[in-house]
N, C-alpha and C positions, 0 to 999 in steps of 0.2 A: 238235275238236268236244267240247262238254261239255254235260251235261244241266243245265238250269235249269228253274225252275218258271215257266210262263206263266200269267198271270192276264188273261183277256180280258174286256173290259168291253163290254157291249151295253146301251145305254139306261140306264147308271148302275149296272147289276147286274154282278157279277163271277162268272166261273166259272173253273175250274182245268184246266190240261192240262200234262202233261209233254212236253217236246219238245227236240230238238237245237237248239243255239244257236251253231252255228259262226260265224255272222256277227257275233255280239255281241263287242264289244271286251273283251279280257282286262283285268282290274283292274290298273292301273298301266302297261299298255302304251301307247305313244304312238300316237295317231291323228293323221291329217293336221291340222295347225293347232295342235297343242300341247296341252295339259293332261293327256292320257293317259287312254285307255279310258273306263271308267265315270266317271273323275274329271274328265271334260271337258265343256265347254259345247257341246252339240250341238243346241241348241234352234233352232226357227225356223219361220217362216211368212212368206211375202212380205208386206212392209208394204203396207197399202192405199194405192192411188194417190190422191193428193189433187190436184184440179185447181187451177191457178193462180187465186187469188181475184181478183175484179174488183169495182170500185165502179160503181154505176149513174150517180150524179151527182156524188158527193163529189170534191173536189179537195184537195190538201194546202194548208193555210193556216197563217199565223202572224201574230203582231203585226208590223205593217209595220216593216221595217228592223231588227228585233231577232232575226232567225233565227240569227245567229252570236254573240249576246251571251251571256255566261256567267251561269248560275244564274238564269234567268228562269222564273217560274211564272205560267202563264196560265190563265184560266177561260173556258170556252165554254159557252153555254147556249142552249137552244131551247125554246120553248113549242109544244106540239103536241097535237092532238086524237087520242084513242085511236081506232083503226079500229073499224068496226062489230063485227067478230068478236074484237077485242082481241089479234090475233096480229101481232107485230112483232119484228124482229131489229135489233139495233144492230151494225153492222159498222164496225170502226175499226182504225187503227194510228197510231203516233206515234213521235216522237223527242224525249225519251228515254223518259219514263214517263207513263202516264196513270192516272187512276182515275175511275170513273163513279158518278154518283148519279142516281136517279130519284125524284122527289118527296121528296128529302132522304134517301132510304135508299141505303146503300152497295150497289152492284151488282158491281163488279169492279175489278181492277188488271191492268195489262199494259203493253206487249204481250209476247208470247214473243219472245225475242231472236233476231236473225238476223245474218248477216255484213255486212261493209261493203257499202253500196249496195243492200241488200235489207231489206225490212221485212215481218214476219209479221203477218197480219191476223187479228184476233180477231172472233168473232161471239157476241154475248150475246143469248139468247132472253129478251125482256122481256114475253112474252105474259101471263104470270101476274102481272106487277107493275104493269101499266097500270091506271089507274082511269078510270072514266067521265068524259068531259069533258076538260078541259085538264090536261096533264101537263108537269112541268118536268124536262127532261133536262139535266144539268150534267156537264161533263167538265173535270177539272183536269189540266193537263199541265205537267211539269217539263222544261225544256230546259237542259241543263248545258253543252254545248260545251267540255268538257275531256276529255283522254285519261284512260282508266282501264282496269282489267282487267275491269270489270263492265258498263259501258255505253259505247257507241262515241261518239267525238267527231264528230258529224254535225249538220248544221243542224237546228234545231228545227222541228217541224211537227205538225199534227194533220190526219188525214183520217178523216172519220166520216160515217156516214149511218144513218138509221133507215128501215127498209123493211118494208112489210107483206108478208104471205104471198102477196098478189096482185101484188107487185112495185111497189106505189106507194111513192114516196119521201116520207116525212113531214118529214124534215129532213136537210140535207146541208151540210157545210162547203163554202164557195165557191159555193153556189147563190144566185141572185138573190132568189128569192121565198120560199124556205123554208130560209134559211141559219141559221147560228149567230151570235149576238153574241159577241164576244171582248173581253177586257180583261186587263190585268196584275193579278195578285194581289200586292199590295204588303205584305201582312201578313208574308210570309216575308222575312226579311232576306236581301238579295242577296249582300253582300260578307262572306261567312263563310268560315271555314277548311274545308279538305277534311275528310271523315270519316276517310280513311286514304290512304295512298299508292295503294292499289288501287281506292278508290271515290271518287266525287265529293263534293259538299258536304254538310257537316253541317247540321242543321236548327235555326234560331233564328227565333222569331216574336215580333212585336208584335201582340197580339190585342185589339181592342176587343170589347165585349160583342156576342154573336151575330155573330161574324165569318163564320160559315158561312151567313148568311142568303141569300147569292147562290145557293146550291145547294139551299136548303130551302124558300124562299118565292117562289112565282110572282109575287107582287105586289111583290117587292123591285125597286127602280129601280136599274139599273146603267148607268153611262155607257160605251157601247161605244167601243172604241178602233179606229183604222184597222187593217184586216186585209188582208193581201196574200196572193195565191195564190202558192204555191211551186212549184218544178219538180216534174214527175211523178217518182215513185219506183217501183222494181221491187218487186213483191209476191211473197210466199211464203205458203203455208198455215201456220196455227198448228200443227196436227197434234197437239200435246201436250194432255193433259187440263186442264180448267179447275179451279183450286182451289175448295174449298167455303167458305173464309173463315169458319170457325167461330170464335166468340169464346171466349176462356178467361179466367177470373178468377183472381187470386191466391188461394192457399189458406191463407196464413199471414202474419201480421206477425211477423217474427223479431227486430226491434229497432226502437227509436225513441229520440229524445232531442234534446239541444241541438246546434246546429251553430255552430261558430266560423268567422268569416270574416276576410279581410284579413291572414292570417298571412304572415310573410315566408318566401320560398322561396329558398334560397341558389343552387341550380342547378336551375331548373325544367326538366322534361322537355319537349323540343321535337322532335316527330316530323319526319321528312323531308318529310312532307306539308305541314308548316308552313314549313320552312326551305329546301326545294329547289325552290320555285316558280320557273319560268323556261321556257326554250324546250322543255325535255324533260318538264316536268310542269306541266300547266295549273292555273290557280287565281289567286286574288288574292294579291299580295305582302302580307307581314305588316303593312307600314306603310299598307296600304289597307283593312285589315279593319275592319268596323264593331264587331266584338267578337271575343274569342278565349276562349271558354268553357274550353278545355283549360288555359289559363294561369290564369284566374281561380279555377277549382275546385281547383287545386293549393294555393291559399291557404286552403282549407277544412279543418276537422278536426272530428271528433265531440267534443262535450263530454260532459256527464253523460248516460249511456246506460242505457236499460232494455232488457235482452236477454231479457225474458220473452216466450216464444212465445205468440201468440194466434191461434186459428183464426178464419178469416174466412168469412162467408157469401158465396155467389156474388152478384156485383154489389152487394155491401154497401158502405155509405158508409165513407169513410176521411177523418178530419180530421188536418191537419198544421198545427200552430200556427206563428206567426211565428218565424223563426230556429230552426226545428226540422226534424227529418227522420224518415222512417219507411222501413224496409226491408221489402219485400214479397217473398214466395216464391211462384212459380207452381207449385212442386212438381216440375217437370221442365224441362229445357232446351227452349225453344220458339222458333220464328221467325215473325215477322209484324209487324204494325203496332200500335204502342203507342197506346192511346186512353184518354181520360178525359173525364168530365163534371165540370166544376169550377165552383165558385162562390166569389167573394171579394168582400168588402164594400169593400175599399180596393185601390188598385193593389198588385200583388204580382209577385214574380219566382218562378218555379217552375222548378227544374231536375229533369229526369228522367235519372238515371244508371243504368247497368245493366251486368251481366256474367253470364257463365255460372256462375260460382262465387263464393263469398265468400272474400276474402283477409283473414285475421286478423279475421274477423267483420264485414267491411265490403265494400262494392262498390268495386272498383278500376277506374275507368272507363278507364284507360290500359293495363291489363294486356296487351291484344292489340295494342298500338301503333296504336290507333285511338281516335277521339273518341266514346266511348259516352256522349254527352250530348245531350239535347234541351233547349233553353232556351226558356221561355215567359214573355214579359213581358205581364202581364194587366191590363187595365183593369177597374174594378169591374163586377161583373155575372156572368152565367152564360156558360160557354164549353163548347162541344163540340169537342174536339180529337182528331185522329188523325194520326199521322205518315204522311207520304207514302212514306217509305222503309221497307223491312223491316229489322228488327234481330233479333239472337239473344240470348236471355237466359233465365236462371232467376230472377235476383234483380233487382228494380227498387227503386232508392232515390229517394224523393221528398224534395226539399229546398225548403222554403218560406222566402222572404225578404220582408221589408218588411210582410207582412200575413198573417193566418190564411187558409188555404185549406181548403175542404171538397170532397172528391171524392165525388160521388154514385155514381160508377162508375169503376173502373179495370179495363182489360182489355187483352188482346192479341188482335188479329184474325189468325188463323193464315194463313200463306202456305206451302202445302205440297202435295205430290203426293197426290191423293185415291185413287189406285188401289192401295192396299195392304190394303184391308179384308178380302180373301179370304185373305190370308197369315196363317197361324197356326202356333204351335208350343207344345207343353206337354210336360213330362216329370216323372217322379217326383222329380227333383232341381229344386226351384224356382229355384235359381240360374241354371239354363239358360233358364228362362222369362224371367228378367230380362235376360239377355244378348240373347235374341231380340227382346224388346220394345225394347231400346236400339238394336239394329241396324236394326230397322224404323223407329224414330223418326228415327234418323240419316239413313236413306235418304230418307224422305218430305220432310225439310226441305232436302235437297241435290239434289233432282231435280224441281224445278218445271218448268223449260223446257229445261234442259240439265244435265249432270252437273257439279256444282260441287265445288270443294275444300272450302269451308265456306260457310255461309249468312250469315256475320258479316263478318269483316274484308275479304273479297275478293269473294265471290259469283262466282268466276271458273271458267270451264270448263277445268280443267287436264287435260292429257294425263297418262298414268300413273294418276292418281286415277281417271280415267274408265274405264280398263281393268278395275279391280276393281268400281267402282260399277255398270258395265254388267252384270256377272255377277249382282250382287244384284238389279238391276232386273228381270231376267226371272224370278227366283225369287219376287220380292215383288209384281210387278205383272202378270206374264204377258205382257208385250209389249215391243217394242223402239222405240216411237215417240219417246221422249226421246233414245235413242241415235241414231236416224235424223237427228233435227234436229242433234244434236251433230256428227255426221260431215258432214252436208250443209253445215253452216256452214263447214267447211274446204274444201269443193269450190267454192263460188260465186265468191269474189273472183278477179280476174284475177291478182293478185299480193299479197303481204303486204309492206306498206311497212316500211321500216327494217330488213328482214331480208335475209340473203344469198339469192341466187337458189336456189330449190329447198328452202330450209329452211321448216319449219312452225312457227308460233308455239307456244310452250310452253303458253299458255292462249289460248282464243279463244271468242267474239268479244272482242277486246281491242285496245287501241292500245299499241304498243311503241315509243314515240317515242325512248326511250333506246337502242334497238337491242339490248337484252338478249334473249338466247335461250338455251335449254338444248339443245344439239345432240342429245345422246343421248335426250332426252325425246321427240323426234319419232319415234324408233323404236318407242315404245309405240303410236303411232298405227297402225303396220302390224300389230302384234300384235292390237290391238283390232279392226281392220277384218277380219282373218281370222275372229276369233270371231264378229263381227257377221254375217258371211256365213253361218256355220253357224247362228246363232240365228235369223236372219230369212229367209234365202233370197233376200235382196234383191240379186240379181245386177246389176240396172241401176245401183244406186248404187256397188257395188264396181267395176264396169267404168268408170263415170264418173270414179272416183278413181284409175284406173290411172296417168294422167299425173302426178298429185301424188306417188304412191308412187315411180315410176321416177325422177322428177326429184330426189326426196329421196335416193335411193340414188346417183344420179349426183353429188350434192353430196358425199357421204361418200367417193366414190372418190378425190377430190382429196387426201384425208388418209391414203391407204394408204402404209405404209412398205414396205421391200423384203421384209418377211415377210408382207405382205398384211393387217397389222393397222392399225387407226386410231391415228394418233399425233399429238399436239399439237392436239387438237380445240380450236377457239376457243370463245369464249362462256363460259357458266356450266355447266361439266360437273358434273352432279348425280347422285349414286348414291342416297343416302338421308340422312335427318337423323341422321347419326352421324359418327364420325371418318373414315368412308369418304370423305367429301367433301374430306378433306385430302390424299388420295392419288390425284388424278385426272390427273396428268401424269407422264411424257410419254405413255406407253402405259398407259391405264387398262383393266385386264383385265375388270372387270364390264361396262364399256361395250362392250367387244368381244364379250363373251358375249351381251349383248343384241343387238348388231349381227348376230351369226351367226343368232340366232333370227329377227330381222326379215328377213334375206335368205331364210331357209328359208320363212317365211310368205309373202313375196312370190312365191317360186317356186311354191308351191302355189296361191296366189290366181290367178296369171296364166300358169301352165304354162311356167315359165322354168327349166328344169333346170340351166342354168349357174349360177344363183344358189344352188341347193341345193349344188352342188359347191363353190362359193366358201364357203358356210357351213361345210361339212365341213372344208375346209382351215383355216379360221380356228379352229375348235374344236381341231383337232389341234395347231395352233401354240400355242394357249393352254395346252394340256396340257403341252407341252414346256417352255414358258417360265415359266408361273405356278405350277405345282405344285412345291413344294420337298421333296416326300417326306412331308410331314405335313399341310400346309395349302396352299391356293391363296393366293398373295400378290396384293395389290391393284394394284400398278403396277410399271413399269420406267422408268428414267430413262436418257437418253442422255448418256454421258460420253466425250469425245474421239472422238465418232463411233460409239461402240459402245453398244448397248442392254444395260443391266444391271438385272436384277430386284432389287427391294428386299426388305427383310424386313417390310414393312408388311402386316399381316394383319388383316382384319376379319371378323366373323361374317357380315355380309351378303354379302361376296364369296363365301363358301362356298355360301350359298344360291343366289346367281346361278349358280354353276357347276353345281349339281344341277338347278335349275329350267330352265336353258337348255341342258341336255343336253351340257355339257362333261364332266360326271362323272355317275356313276350308282352306286347301292349295290353293283352288281356290279363295276364297274371301279375304284372307290375305296372298297372295303368298310371299310377301317380308318378312313378319314375319316368315312364315313357313320355308323359305330357311335359314334364320338366325338361327332358332332353330335347324334345322336338321344339319347345317354345323358347327355352332360355339359353340353350347351347348353340354352337355353330360359329360362323365367322365373325359375328358381331359381339361375341362375349368379351373380347379384349376391350371393347369400348364400354359395354354395359357393366362389366365387372361382376356379373351375376355368379353366384356360388364360388366365391374366391377360394373356398376350402378344397375345391376339386381342381386338381392340376390339369391344365389344358392339353388337348391332343395336338398332334403334328400332322403334316401332310402324309407322312409315311408312318403308320397306316390308318391312324384314327379317322382322319377326314374322309378317306375312301370308304371306310366301313360306315360312317355316318350317312353318306349318300346312298349306300346300299340299303340301309334300314329305312330311310325315307321312301325309297323306291318300293319296298315291300308294302308300304302303306298307301302307295299311289299318290304321293304328295308331289306331283310333278312341278307345280309352280314354285314350291319351296326349293326343290332340287335345282331348278333353273336359276333362281336367285342366288342360292348358296354356291353353286358351281361357278357363277360369275365372280362372286366375292372371293372365293378360294383361289381362283386360277387366272383371272383375266390379267392381273398385273404381271404374272409370269409370262403369259403368251405375248403381251405387248412388249416386254423387255427383251426376251430372247427368242420368241417364236417356238419355244419348247416348254415343257412342264418340269417342275423341280422336285428334288428329293425332300427338302424341308419347306416350311412356309416362309423361310428367309433365304437370303442369298449366300449363306455361309457354307453351303455344300454344293453338290452337283446341281446344275440348272438344266439337266437333260437326263431324266431318270425313267427307265422303262415302265415301271409299275403305273406311273401317272398317265400313260396312254389309255388306261382304263376309262378315262373321261370320255373317250369316243363311244364306248359302250353305253355310258350314262346318257349321252346326247341322243344316240340312236334309239335307246329303249324308252326313255322318260320324256323326251321332247318330240322326236319324230314319231315314235310309237311302235317301232319294231321290237317287240318284247323278246322274241326268240325265233330262231330258224332251226327247225329239226330236219336236217338234210336226209336222215335215214328214213323218216316217214314222209318226206317231201311236203312238209307243212310249215307255213309261216304264221306266227301268232302276232297280231297287231292289236294294240290298244290305244286308241286316239285319246290323248290326255286333255285335261282342262288347264290350259295355259294362256297367258296374256300375249299371244302371238297372232298375227294376221295370217301367216302361212308358214309352211315348213316343207322341205323336200330333201330326199336323200337317196343314196344308192348303197346297197350292202352286197358285197360279193358272197357267193355261195359256191360249193363244189361243182354245181351244175349250171352256173351262169349268174347273172346279176339280178338282184331284186331292186326294183325302183318303186318308191312310194312318195307321194306328195299329197298335201292337203291345204285347203285355204278356207277361210271363213267368208261367208256371204250372207249377211243379215243373220237370221237365226238358223242357218244351215251350215254344215261342214261338208264341203265338196272335196272328194278325194279321187285319186287314181292310183292303182296298184298294178304292177306288172311283175310277175314272178317267172322263174325258169320253167321250161316245158315240164308238164306233169305235176307241178306243185299246186297246192291249194293254200289259200290265205284265209285264216279265221280272224274275224274282226270283232272286237269289243269296242263299244262307243262310250267313253267316259267323259266326253267333251262337254256334255250338257246341251249340245246342239242337235238338231235333226241331221241325220247322216244321209248323204246322197252321193252316188258315183257320178263322175264326169269323164 
């Protein structure tokens, strides 16, 4: 039993009481499910049940005979009269993507992604957008029919209906009397190269003047194409929030000048998305492509350049002369749809290239191994263009060829999670504010409908990444709806094609036609599921996933060696983006550490004590085999039938050992002192322990901060968080995949930094929404003050503190009915204000 301060909230007002808190977890102690005491995710509220959506009249439809054709874009329009009270809802789903316009105005983009064979239904309230009399509802749909990590290879269709509040159907696909007309949109070039290995096709257009008239003008005459009703599909609720689609303008022109074309390229870059098209990667072979912008633009180079920075007015006009370029800066990394209102007096070619950073003062469209290019071939006249696909960029380079172009407006329509507005953080050190803003920005762009690795190259729902993003999600949005969808997607399919029985896809929804999987990555699913159970209280979903979890563990049993460890795992064994990935056979100790934690998590989830005993045995075996007296080694190899430990040592292996309870500061005090003192962001300068290969941002640096948190080392966490992340935040306004600029500069897992700042600097250790309890631990840090707001399922938690002499003055306001338990580790006298 220990005495802590209880702050009880009634109706938003706080009062104080001293009380015994024997039930409160001790700082650093492990609670069931892993993270440890105050340092653990204990949040939760059962997710609201969502009924299976239904359509009243609408049926799935597509252009007759083209539902399996690659890269077809179709338009569907209906003219309808506004209901007397003006209240109506558009209900729809599609494969693969849609966007909606009402009377020429953008409404939305979707659908939220679901698993194979299931489609999530969106509902857009159009009540405030309808005008008196006749309205034009236009829906544009892209059907890709290729495998990817982003959108599933499933037959194209649209199922949509407009329904009044009284239940009257104003328009419905497949209906005889109030249906939609459909037709192919031929302005988008069909036979284009893929955007990346992980995503479908890049965007190339041939645009006559006013090519958008079909969706803006009710009087436009469109020749309808034959439409065929498609097989019925299984439906799921959207559940996740709808983006707000705010438009952002560039804030600066950072460079402009002449562009040279047709330059020889000795060895042009050709990504596997161009060269590997075949049975395992869908797309058009190179010899069938109508164009290949990635090859053409490698023959471009900047000529005479003016690098004078010019501030731009919002929605201001930008002129780009013939054979010239302009580079625009949006001020921060953003994700969304690139749009422009353009006028040209003669035929022109316009290339929009983009990236998250500038490379040697220029936009390198191929830095991420994807085709960051949109090609527009423009007839004379005015054009309103907006990309159908979302992209990620800070910098946009506009290249005009053949004629001058004037853009009355350049913008990006944001595609991001809207539920972060109540999340706030501020401190007397403004560097921490920038870190929090970058973490929040990273999260909102990577959590639209599931937890993505990045919103650019892949837009894929990766395991492991999701484990960390899910923690940030509760701190930043106060709910688990995106996580529920993410996990539910793994539940629904009968099996996962191309993968071994029992194995889970490394990212999903995705098509893994090449059979590639990361066996140990599936173990992170079990860890996240346990934390999700704590966060949400959603026991039905956890129980529904029991079979998936137990079959996964059954798969791993086939790789047990005589010591009970996993040996010679097949597939792509991945530890982190570092030298650790070179030491994964025959017995990889970090993977076995993770395996032990997954077994223990499954034991707690499903009350299977034999799995806990197995986990304990694996940990003990790892301690005997992997620890060489100074460090844990990464792997052992089998020679002449005997298993021999290597001398391969990585920083991340040490973090796995402590994070997954193979070691602790008590059992391996010498190693822990070394790690805490000699490792971290300064080791590249100090060159300490050169025999131990350094960790990377994903995931070693994250685990390090978690371990420091377990020991309550808040000042060290603050210092190292700044060293690890500030240069990222200042350069892109988002947080990166690697500790270098060579990969994604906007990676979802890195938003976990928001949790670190809330927990270890502000002091909000955990929010247990089921028990309506907030755990606060005021840290000992070199700050004068700190304040923040954390959303919960029941309202916002506000906390602030400031130092005054030898006292720490604080204010806490929790949602109605919550209590706040406070531990004071600041070393100062605590007083409320």
